[in-house]
DSSP file (Angstrom, degrees, kcal/mol; ACC not computed):
  #  RESIDUE AA STRUCTURE BP1 BP2  ACC     N-H-->O    O-->H-N    N-H-->O    O-->H-N    TCO  KAPPA ALPHA  PHI   PSI    X-CA   Y-CA   Z-CA
    1    1 A M              0   0    0      0, 0.0     2,-0.2     0, 0.0     3,-0.0   0.000 360.0 360.0 360.0 130.6    7.1   -7.3  -17.6
    2    2 A E        -     0   0    0      1,-0.1     2,-0.3     0, 0.0     0, 0.0  -0.508 360.0-108.2 -76.2 140.6    9.7   -4.6  -18.1
    3    3 A L        -     0   0    0     -2,-0.2     2,-0.3     1,-0.1    -1,-0.1  -0.489  30.3-133.5 -69.5 129.3   10.1   -2.1  -15.3
    4    4 A R        -     0   0    0     -2,-0.3     2,-0.4    79,-0.1    -1,-0.1  -0.647  15.1-149.0 -82.1 140.2    8.7    1.4  -16.2
    5    5 A H        -     0   0    0     -2,-0.3     2,-0.3    91,-0.1    93,-0.3  -0.942  10.0-157.4-112.0 134.5   11.0    4.3  -15.4
    6    6 A F        -     0   0    0     91,-3.7    93,-0.4    -2,-0.4   101,-0.1  -0.803  10.5-139.7-106.0 146.4    9.5    7.7  -14.4
    7    7 A T     >  -     0   0    0     -2,-0.3     4,-2.5    91,-0.1     5,-0.2  -0.627  38.2-105.1 -86.4 163.0   11.0   11.1  -14.7
    8    8 A P  H  > S+     0   0    0      0, 0.0     4,-2.3     0, 0.0   108,-0.2   0.904 124.3  51.6 -55.7 -39.4   10.2   13.3  -11.7
    9    9 A A  H  > S+     0   0    0      1,-0.2     4,-2.5     2,-0.2     5,-0.2   0.913 109.8  48.6 -64.2 -42.2    7.7   15.2  -13.9
   10   10 A E  H  > S+     0   0    0      2,-0.2     4,-1.5     1,-0.2    -1,-0.2   0.893 110.3  51.6 -65.0 -39.1    6.0   12.0  -15.0
   11   11 A A  H  X S+     0   0    0     -4,-2.5     4,-0.7     1,-0.2    -2,-0.2   0.929 112.6  45.2 -63.0 -44.5    5.7   10.9  -11.4
   12   12 A N  H >< S+     0   0    0     -4,-2.3     3,-0.8     1,-0.2    -2,-0.2   0.875 110.0  54.4 -67.2 -36.6    4.1   14.2  -10.4
   13   13 A D  H 3< S+     0   0    0     -4,-2.5    -1,-0.2     1,-0.2     4,-0.2   0.796 106.1  54.5 -65.4 -27.1    1.8   14.1  -13.4
   14   14 A A  H >X S+     0   0    0     -4,-1.5     4,-2.5    -3,-0.2     3,-1.4   0.659  83.8  88.8 -79.5 -16.6    0.7   10.6  -12.3
   15   15 A L  H <X S+     0   0    0     -3,-0.8     4,-3.2    -4,-0.7    -1,-0.2   0.830  77.2  61.4 -57.4 -36.7   -0.3   11.8   -8.8
   16   16 A P  H 34 S+     0   0    0      0, 0.0    -1,-0.3     0, 0.0    -2,-0.1   0.841 116.4  34.5 -59.4 -28.5   -3.9   12.7   -9.7
   17   17 A Q  H <> S+     0   0    0     -3,-1.4     4,-0.8    -4,-0.2    -2,-0.2   0.824 122.7  45.7 -87.7 -37.1   -4.4    9.1  -10.6
   18   18 A V  H  X S+     0   0    0     -4,-2.5     4,-2.7     2,-0.2     5,-0.3   0.898 101.5  64.0 -75.6 -42.6   -2.1    7.6   -7.9
   19   19 A R  H  X S+     0   0    0     -4,-3.2     4,-2.7     1,-0.2     5,-0.2   0.905 103.9  45.2 -54.5 -50.4   -3.3    9.6   -4.9
   20   20 A P  H  > S+     0   0    0      0, 0.0     4,-2.3     0, 0.0    -1,-0.2   0.866 113.3  51.9 -65.0 -31.8   -6.9    8.3   -4.8
   21   21 A L  H  X S+     0   0    0     -4,-0.8     4,-2.4     2,-0.2    -2,-0.2   0.921 111.3  46.3 -66.2 -42.4   -5.6    4.8   -5.3
   22   22 A V  H  X S+     0   0    0     -4,-2.7     4,-2.6     2,-0.2     5,-0.2   0.893 111.0  52.4 -67.8 -38.9   -3.2    5.2   -2.4
   23   23 A E  H  X S+     0   0    0     -4,-2.7     4,-2.2    -5,-0.3    -1,-0.2   0.930 112.1  46.3 -59.5 -44.3   -6.0    6.7   -0.3
   24   24 A S  H  X S+     0   0    0     -4,-2.3     4,-2.8     2,-0.2    -2,-0.2   0.875 110.5  53.8 -65.0 -37.5   -8.1    3.7   -1.1
   25   25 A M  H  X S+     0   0    0     -4,-2.4     4,-2.5     2,-0.2    -2,-0.2   0.934 109.5  46.5 -62.4 -47.2   -5.2    1.3   -0.3
   26   26 A V  H  X S+     0   0    0     -4,-2.6     4,-2.2     2,-0.2    -2,-0.2   0.920 115.0  46.9 -63.0 -43.7   -4.7    2.8    3.1
   27   27 A A  H  X S+     0   0    0     -4,-2.2     4,-2.4    -5,-0.2    -2,-0.2   0.904 112.3  50.1 -64.5 -41.2   -8.4    2.7    3.9
   28   28 A A  H  X S+     0   0    0     -4,-2.8     4,-2.4     2,-0.2    -2,-0.2   0.883 110.1  50.4 -65.6 -38.0   -8.7   -0.9    2.6
   29   29 A K  H  X S+     0   0    0     -4,-2.5     4,-2.6    60,-0.2    -1,-0.2   0.913 110.9  48.9 -65.4 -42.1   -5.7   -1.9    4.8
   30   30 A R  H  X S+     0   0    0     -4,-2.2     4,-2.2     2,-0.2    -2,-0.2   0.917 112.1  48.7 -62.4 -43.7   -7.3   -0.3    7.8
   31   31 A A  H  X S+     0   0    0     -4,-2.4     4,-2.4     2,-0.2    -2,-0.2   0.883 111.3  50.5 -64.6 -38.9  -10.6   -2.1    7.1
   32   32 A L  H  X S+     0   0    0     -4,-2.4     4,-2.6     2,-0.2    -2,-0.2   0.931 109.5  50.2 -64.3 -45.3   -8.8   -5.4    6.6
   33   33 A D  H  X S+     0   0    0     -4,-2.6     4,-2.1     1,-0.2    -2,-0.2   0.914 112.3  47.7 -58.6 -43.2   -6.9   -5.0   10.0
   34   34 A Q  H  X S+     0   0    0     -4,-2.2     4,-2.3     2,-0.2    -1,-0.2   0.904 111.7  49.5 -66.4 -41.5  -10.2   -4.2   11.7
   35   35 A A  H  X S+     0   0    0     -4,-2.4     4,-2.4     1,-0.2    -2,-0.2   0.900 110.8  50.4 -64.3 -40.7  -12.0   -7.2   10.1
   36   36 A Q  H  X S+     0   0    0     -4,-2.6     4,-2.8     2,-0.2    -1,-0.2   0.897 109.8  50.6 -64.2 -39.5   -9.1   -9.5   11.1
   37   37 A E  H  X S+     0   0    0     -4,-2.1     4,-2.6     2,-0.2    -2,-0.2   0.917 110.6  48.4 -65.5 -42.8   -9.3   -8.2   14.7
   38   38 A R  H  X S+     0   0    0     -4,-2.3     4,-2.2     2,-0.2    -2,-0.2   0.921 114.1  47.2 -62.1 -42.9  -13.0   -8.9   14.9
   39   39 A R  H  X S+     0   0    0     -4,-2.4     4,-2.5     2,-0.2    -2,-0.2   0.921 113.1  48.3 -63.3 -43.9  -12.5  -12.4   13.5
   40   40 A D  H  X S+     0   0    0     -4,-2.8     4,-2.4     2,-0.2    -2,-0.2   0.884 110.3  51.4 -66.3 -38.8   -9.7  -13.1   15.9
   41   41 A E  H  X S+     0   0    0     -4,-2.6     4,-2.3     2,-0.2    -1,-0.2   0.925 112.0  47.0 -63.0 -44.2  -11.7  -11.8   18.9
   42   42 A A  H  X S+     0   0    0     -4,-2.2     4,-2.6     1,-0.2    -2,-0.2   0.905 111.7  50.8 -63.7 -41.9  -14.6  -14.1   17.9
   43   43 A A  H  X S+     0   0    0     -4,-2.5     4,-2.4     2,-0.2    -2,-0.2   0.898 110.9  48.5 -64.3 -40.2  -12.2  -17.0   17.4
   44   44 A R  H  X S+     0   0    0     -4,-2.4     4,-2.0     2,-0.2    -1,-0.2   0.905 112.1  49.6 -64.9 -41.2  -10.7  -16.5   20.9
   45   45 A S  H  X>S+     0   0    0     -4,-2.3     4,-1.9     2,-0.2     5,-1.2   0.925 112.4  46.5 -64.3 -44.1  -14.1  -16.2   22.5
   46   46 A I  H  X5S+     0   0    0     -4,-2.6     4,-0.5     1,-0.2    -2,-0.2   0.900 113.5  49.3 -64.2 -41.1  -15.3  -19.4   20.8
   47   47 A A  H  <5S+     0   0    0     -4,-2.4    -1,-0.2    -5,-0.2    -2,-0.2   0.830 112.8  49.6 -68.0 -31.3  -12.1  -21.2   21.8
   48   48 A G  H  <5S-     0   0    0     -4,-2.0    -2,-0.2    -5,-0.2    -3,-0.2   0.997 142.0 -33.6 -72.9 -67.3  -12.3  -20.1   25.4
   49   49 A N  H  <5S-     0   0    0     -4,-1.9     3,-0.3    -5,-0.1    -3,-0.2   0.178  85.8 -93.1-143.6  16.7  -15.9  -20.9   26.4
   50   50 A G    ><< -     0   0    0     -5,-1.2     3,-2.3    -4,-0.5    -4,-0.2  -0.059  42.5-141.5  91.9 -34.7  -18.0  -20.5   23.2
   51   51 A G  T 3   -     0   0    0      1,-0.3    -1,-0.2    -6,-0.3    -5,-0.1   0.598  52.2 -80.5  54.8  14.0  -18.8  -16.9   24.2
   52   52 A G  T 3  S+     0   0    0     -3,-0.3    -1,-0.3     1,-0.2    -2,-0.1   0.713  93.1 138.9  68.1  18.7  -22.3  -17.3   22.9
   53   53 A I    <   -     0   0    0     -3,-2.3    -1,-0.2   -11,-0.1     5,-0.1  -0.866  52.2-132.2-100.4 117.1  -21.0  -16.8   19.3
   54   54 A P    >>  -     0   0    0      0, 0.0     3,-1.7     0, 0.0     4,-1.0  -0.401  19.3-121.3 -64.3 142.3  -22.6  -19.1   16.7
   55   55 A P  H 3> S+     0   0    0      0, 0.0     4,-1.9     0, 0.0     3,-0.2   0.809 110.6  64.9 -55.8 -30.9  -20.0  -20.7   14.5
   56   56 A H  H 3> S+     0   0    0      1,-0.2     4,-2.1     2,-0.2     5,-0.1   0.803  96.2  58.1 -65.0 -25.7  -21.7  -19.2   11.4
   57   57 A E  H <> S+     0   0    0     -3,-1.7     4,-2.3     2,-0.2    -1,-0.2   0.895 104.8  49.6 -68.4 -38.8  -20.8  -15.7   12.7
   58   58 A L  H  X S+     0   0    0     -4,-1.0     4,-2.5    -3,-0.2    -2,-0.2   0.910 110.3  51.0 -63.8 -41.0  -17.1  -16.7   12.7
   59   59 A A  H  X S+     0   0    0     -4,-1.9     4,-2.3     2,-0.2    -2,-0.2   0.897 109.8  50.0 -62.5 -39.6  -17.5  -17.9    9.1
   60   60 A A  H  X S+     0   0    0     -4,-2.1     4,-2.1     2,-0.2    -1,-0.2   0.894 110.4  49.8 -66.2 -39.1  -19.1  -14.6    8.2
   61   61 A L  H  X S+     0   0    0     -4,-2.3     4,-2.1     2,-0.2    -2,-0.2   0.897 110.2  50.5 -65.8 -38.8  -16.2  -12.7    9.8
   62   62 A Q  H  X S+     0   0    0     -4,-2.5     4,-2.2     2,-0.2    -2,-0.2   0.894 108.5  52.5 -65.3 -39.2  -13.8  -14.9    7.9
   63   63 A D  H  X S+     0   0    0     -4,-2.3     4,-2.4     2,-0.2    -1,-0.2   0.904 107.8  51.7 -61.0 -41.3  -15.6  -14.1    4.6
   64   64 A E  H  X S+     0   0    0     -4,-2.1     4,-2.8     2,-0.2     5,-0.2   0.915 107.3  52.5 -62.5 -42.4  -15.4  -10.4    5.4
   65   65 A V  H  X S+     0   0    0     -4,-2.1     4,-2.6     1,-0.2    -1,-0.2   0.925 109.9  49.6 -58.1 -44.3  -11.6  -10.8    5.9
   66   66 A G  H  X S+     0   0    0     -4,-2.2     4,-2.3     2,-0.2    -2,-0.2   0.906 111.3  47.9 -61.5 -43.1  -11.4  -12.5    2.5
   67   67 A R  H  X S+     0   0    0     -4,-2.4     4,-2.4     2,-0.2    -2,-0.2   0.922 113.1  48.1 -63.9 -43.8  -13.4   -9.7    0.8
   68   68 A R  H  X S+     0   0    0     -4,-2.8     4,-2.4     1,-0.2    -2,-0.2   0.903 111.7  49.9 -64.5 -40.6  -11.3   -7.0    2.4
   69   69 A A  H  X S+     0   0    0     -4,-2.6     4,-2.6    -5,-0.2    -1,-0.2   0.904 110.8  49.9 -64.2 -41.0   -8.0   -8.8    1.5
   70   70 A D  H  X S+     0   0    0     -4,-2.3     4,-2.2     2,-0.2    -2,-0.2   0.900 109.8  51.0 -63.5 -41.2   -9.3   -9.2   -2.1
   71   71 A E  H  X S+     0   0    0     -4,-2.4     4,-1.8     2,-0.2    -2,-0.2   0.939 112.4  46.0 -61.2 -47.4  -10.1   -5.5   -2.2
   72   72 A L  H  X S+     0   0    0     -4,-2.4     4,-2.4     1,-0.2     5,-0.2   0.922 111.5  51.7 -62.4 -45.1   -6.7   -4.5   -1.0
   73   73 A A  H  X S+     0   0    0     -4,-2.6     4,-2.5     1,-0.2    -1,-0.2   0.877 107.4  54.0 -60.3 -38.3   -4.9   -6.9   -3.4
   74   74 A G  H  X S+     0   0    0     -4,-2.2     4,-2.0     2,-0.2    -1,-0.2   0.896 109.3  46.9 -63.7 -40.5   -6.9   -5.3   -6.3
   75   75 A I  H  X S+     0   0    0     -4,-1.8     4,-2.2     2,-0.2    -2,-0.2   0.923 112.3  49.5 -68.1 -43.9   -5.8   -1.8   -5.4
   76   76 A V  H  X S+     0   0    0     -4,-2.4     4,-2.6     1,-0.2    -2,-0.2   0.919 110.6  51.1 -61.0 -43.1   -2.1   -2.9   -5.0
   77   77 A T  H  X S+     0   0    0     -4,-2.5     4,-2.5     1,-0.2    -1,-0.2   0.906 107.6  53.0 -60.2 -42.0   -2.3   -4.7   -8.4
   78   78 A E  H  X S+     0   0    0     -4,-2.0     4,-0.9     2,-0.2    -1,-0.2   0.908 110.6  46.9 -61.6 -42.1   -3.7   -1.6  -10.0
   79   79 A L  H ><>S+     0   0    0     -4,-2.2     5,-2.0     1,-0.2     3,-0.7   0.920 111.9  50.6 -64.4 -43.7   -0.8    0.5   -8.7
   80   80 A Q  H ><5S+     0   0    0     -4,-2.6     3,-1.7     1,-0.3    -2,-0.2   0.874 104.2  57.8 -63.2 -37.1    1.7   -2.1   -9.8
   81   81 A E  H 3<5S+     0   0    0     -4,-2.5    -1,-0.3     1,-0.3    -2,-0.2   0.759 101.7  56.5 -65.5 -23.2    0.2   -2.1  -13.3
   82   82 A L  T <<5S-     0   0    0     -4,-0.9    -1,-0.3    -3,-0.7    -2,-0.2   0.545 126.2-104.3 -80.5  -7.8    0.9    1.6  -13.4
   83   83 A G  T < 5S+     0   0    0     -3,-1.7     2,-0.3    -4,-0.3    -3,-0.2   0.560  77.4 136.7  95.9  11.2    4.6    0.8  -12.7
   84   84 A I      < -     0   0    0     -5,-2.0     2,-0.6    -6,-0.1    -1,-0.3  -0.717  48.6-138.2 -97.6 141.3    4.5    1.9   -9.1
   85   85 A L  E     -A   95   0A   0     10,-2.9    10,-2.8    -2,-0.3     2,-0.5  -0.873  13.8-141.9 -99.7 122.2    6.1    0.0   -6.3
   86   86 A V  E     +A   94   0A   0     -2,-0.6     8,-0.2     8,-0.2     3,-0.1  -0.726  27.7 167.3 -84.9 126.4    4.0   -0.2   -3.1
   87   87 A K  E     +     0   0A   0      6,-2.8     2,-0.3    -2,-0.5     7,-0.2   0.744  65.1  19.1-111.2 -33.9    6.3    0.0    0.0
   88   88 A D  E  >> -A   93   0A   0      5,-1.8     5,-1.8     1,-0.1     4,-1.4  -0.896  52.4-168.8-147.1 111.6    4.0    0.6    3.0
   89   89 A L  T  45S+     0   0    0     -2,-0.3   -60,-0.2     1,-0.2   -59,-0.2   0.853  90.8  47.5 -67.6 -36.0    0.3   -0.2    3.0
   90   90 A D  T  45S+     0   0    0      1,-0.2    -1,-0.2   -61,-0.1   -60,-0.1   0.896 119.6  35.7 -75.1 -40.8   -0.4    1.6    6.3
   91   91 A A  T  45S-     0   0    0      2,-0.1    20,-0.4    19,-0.0    -1,-0.2   0.597 105.2-120.7 -89.3 -12.3    1.4    4.8    5.5
   92   92 A G  T  <5 +     0   0    0     -4,-1.4    19,-1.8     1,-0.2     2,-0.5   0.924  51.7 166.3  71.0  44.2    0.6    5.0    1.8
   93   93 A L  E   < +AB  88 110A   0     -5,-1.8    -6,-2.8    17,-0.2    -5,-1.8  -0.836   5.1 168.0 -99.4 125.2    4.2    4.9    0.8
   94   94 A V  E     -AB  86 109A   0     15,-2.8    15,-2.6    -2,-0.5     2,-0.4  -0.940  21.1-145.9-134.5 156.3    5.0    4.2   -2.9
   95   95 A D  E     -AB  85 108A   0    -10,-2.8   -10,-2.9    -2,-0.3    13,-0.2  -0.943   3.8-150.4-123.5 146.5    8.0    4.5   -5.1
   96   96 A F  E     - B   0 107A   0     11,-2.9    11,-3.1    -2,-0.4   -12,-0.1  -0.969  28.2-123.2-111.6 115.1    8.3    5.3   -8.8
   97   97 A P  E     + B   0 106A   0      0, 0.0   -91,-3.7     0, 0.0     2,-0.3  -0.298  40.6 171.1 -58.4 143.6   11.3    3.6  -10.5
   98   98 A C  E     - B   0 105A   0      7,-2.4     7,-2.6   -93,-0.3     2,-0.4  -0.945  30.9-122.2-148.7 161.7   13.7    6.2  -12.1
   99   99 A R  E     - B   0 104A   0    -93,-0.4     2,-0.4    -2,-0.3     5,-0.2  -0.949  23.6-178.0-113.0 135.2   17.1    6.3  -13.8
  100  100 A R  E >  S- B   0 103A   0      3,-3.2     3,-2.0    -2,-0.4    -2,-0.0  -0.969  74.3 -22.8-133.4 116.5   19.9    8.5  -12.4
  101  101 A E  T 3  S-     0   0    0     -2,-0.4     3,-0.1     1,-0.3    -1,-0.1   0.880 128.6 -49.4  49.9  42.9   23.2    8.6  -14.2
  102  102 A G  T 3  S+     0   0    0      1,-0.2     2,-0.3     0, 0.0    -1,-0.3   0.475 119.8 104.5  80.2   2.9   22.5    5.2  -15.7
  103  103 A E  E <  S-B  100   0A   0     -3,-2.0    -3,-3.2     0, 0.0     2,-0.3  -0.880  74.9-108.2-117.6 149.8   21.5    3.6  -12.4
  104  104 A D  E     +B   99   0A   0     -2,-0.3    18,-0.5    -5,-0.2     2,-0.3  -0.580  44.8 162.0 -74.6 132.9   18.1    2.6  -11.0
  105  105 A V  E     -BC  98 121A   0     -7,-2.6    -7,-2.4    -2,-0.3     2,-0.5  -0.818  32.4-116.8-135.8 177.5   16.8    4.8   -8.2
  106  106 A L  E     -BC  97 120A   0     14,-2.7    14,-2.1    -2,-0.3     2,-0.5  -0.981   7.6-143.1-127.4 127.1   13.4    5.3   -6.7
  107  107 A L  E     -BC  96 119A   0    -11,-3.1   -11,-2.9    -2,-0.5     2,-0.4  -0.774  31.0-146.6 -81.8 128.7   11.3    8.5   -6.5
  108  108 A C  E     +BC  95 118A   0     10,-2.4    10,-0.9    -2,-0.5     9,-0.5  -0.844  23.9 170.4-111.5 131.5    9.6    8.3   -3.2
  109  109 A W  E     -B   94   0A   0    -15,-2.6   -15,-2.8    -2,-0.4     2,-0.4  -1.000  10.9-165.9-140.0 139.2    6.1    9.6   -2.3
  110  110 A R  E >   -B   93   0A   0     -2,-0.4     3,-2.5   -17,-0.2   -17,-0.2  -0.969  38.5 -92.6-125.4 141.1    4.0    9.2    0.8
  111  111 A L  T 3  S+     0   0    0    -19,-1.8     3,-0.1   -20,-0.4   -18,-0.0  -0.214 113.7  36.2 -49.3 131.5    0.3   10.0    1.1
  112  112 A G  T 3  S+     0   0    0      1,-0.5     2,-0.3     2,-0.0    -1,-0.3   0.099  87.9 115.2 106.2 -20.2   -0.1   13.5    2.4
  113  113 A E    <   -     0   0    0     -3,-2.5    -1,-0.5     1,-0.1     3,-0.1  -0.634  64.9-138.0 -82.2 142.3    2.8   14.9    0.5
  114  114 A E  S    S-     0   0    0     -2,-0.3     2,-0.3     1,-0.1    -1,-0.1   0.857  77.3  -6.3 -68.1 -36.6    1.9   17.5   -2.2
  115  115 A E  S    S-     0   0    0     -5,-0.1     2,-0.9    -3,-0.0    -5,-0.2  -0.923  85.5 -78.6-150.5 172.3    4.3   16.2   -4.8
  116  116 A V        +     0   0    0     -2,-0.3    -7,-0.1  -108,-0.2  -104,-0.1  -0.716  60.2 152.2 -78.2 108.0    7.0   13.7   -5.5
  117  117 A S        +     0   0    0     -2,-0.9    15,-2.8    -9,-0.5    16,-0.3   0.392  46.7  57.9-122.2  -0.7    9.9   15.6   -3.9
  118  118 A F  E     -CD 108 131A   0    -10,-0.9   -10,-2.4    13,-0.3     2,-0.3  -0.903  49.8-175.8-135.1 159.4   12.4   12.9   -2.7
  119  119 A W  E     -CD 107 130A   0     11,-2.2    11,-2.8    -2,-0.3     2,-0.3  -0.947   3.4-176.7-144.3 164.1   14.4   10.0   -4.1
  120  120 A H  E     -C  106   0A   0    -14,-2.1   -14,-2.7    -2,-0.3     9,-0.1  -0.979  32.7 -93.3-156.3 161.4   16.6    7.3   -2.7
  121  121 A G  E  >  -C  105   0A   0     -2,-0.3     4,-0.9     7,-0.2     3,-0.4  -0.172  48.5 -96.9 -68.8 170.9   18.8    4.4   -3.9
  122  122 A L  T  4 S+     0   0    0    -18,-0.5    -1,-0.1     1,-0.2   -17,-0.1   0.819 126.7  34.5 -61.8 -31.2   17.4    0.9   -4.2
  123  123 A E  T  4 S+     0   0    0      1,-0.1    -1,-0.2     2,-0.1   -18,-0.0   0.540 101.6  80.1 -98.8  -9.2   18.9    0.0   -0.8
  124  124 A G  T  > S-     0   0    0     -3,-0.4     4,-0.7     4,-0.1     3,-0.2   0.857  70.5-175.8 -71.1 -37.7   18.4    3.4    0.8
  125  125 A G  T ><  -     0   0    0     -4,-0.9     3,-1.4     1,-0.2    -4,-0.1  -0.018  52.7 -43.5  64.7-175.2   14.7    3.1    1.7
  126  126 A F  G >4 S+     0   0    0      1,-0.3     3,-1.7     2,-0.2    -1,-0.2   0.856 136.6  58.3 -56.4 -39.7   12.6    5.9    3.3
  127  127 A A  G 34 S+     0   0    0      1,-0.3    -1,-0.3    -3,-0.2    -2,-0.2   0.757 104.0  53.8 -64.4 -23.7   15.3    6.8    5.8
  128  128 A G  G << S+     0   0    0     -3,-1.4    -1,-0.3    -4,-0.7    -7,-0.2   0.202  78.2 142.4 -96.2  16.3   17.7    7.5    2.9
  129  129 A R    <   -     0   0    0     -3,-1.7    -9,-0.2    -5,-0.1   -22,-0.1  -0.278  27.9-171.6 -61.4 140.6   15.4   10.0    1.1
  130  130 A R  E     -D  119   0A   0    -11,-2.8   -11,-2.2     2,-0.0     5,-0.1  -0.953  34.8 -86.3-130.1 151.6   17.1   12.9   -0.5
  131  131 A P  E >   -D  118   0A   0      0, 0.0     3,-2.1     0, 0.0   -13,-0.3  -0.263  34.8-125.4 -58.0 141.8   15.6   16.0   -2.1
  132  132 A I  G >  S+     0   0    0    -15,-2.8     3,-2.0     1,-0.3   -14,-0.1   0.738 106.0  72.0 -63.3 -23.2   14.7   15.5   -5.7
  133  133 A D  G 3  S+     0   0    0    -16,-0.3    -1,-0.3     1,-0.3   -15,-0.1   0.626  91.8  59.5 -70.5  -8.6   16.8   18.6   -6.7
  134  134 A E  G <         0   0    0     -3,-2.1    -1,-0.3     1,-0.2    -2,-0.2   0.413 360.0 360.0 -91.1   0.0   19.9   16.4   -5.9
  135  135 A L    <         0   0    0     -3,-2.0    -1,-0.2    -4,-0.1   -34,-0.2   0.477 360.0 360.0 -73.9 360.0   18.7   13.9   -8.6
């Protein structure tokens, strides 16, 4: 699949579709983390002294982890199909590939920001963000 390149205007125009997906991604990641913690606590309890937890409860918790992981994977796939690169599931950080003077760069957006206002080089990452007016 060929990499899609966005202009800053196209990236901002995509935000009404991207923002709810990223909100869902962050919520799904949080739900997955919580499900994994409940499963891990039950497994530790069973391994310790049984903890009065029937084995079928651990299986149900494992099933929940699987469902939550599938939900998260589906959202990430949907974002990727739009041409967006997911960078941080917890913070809701995504990048939009872009071209600058013939080179690939990334337009950077994080959940909570009003618009796509920053960019960075492929190796720069979040710490190397620069204002989009320098693009």
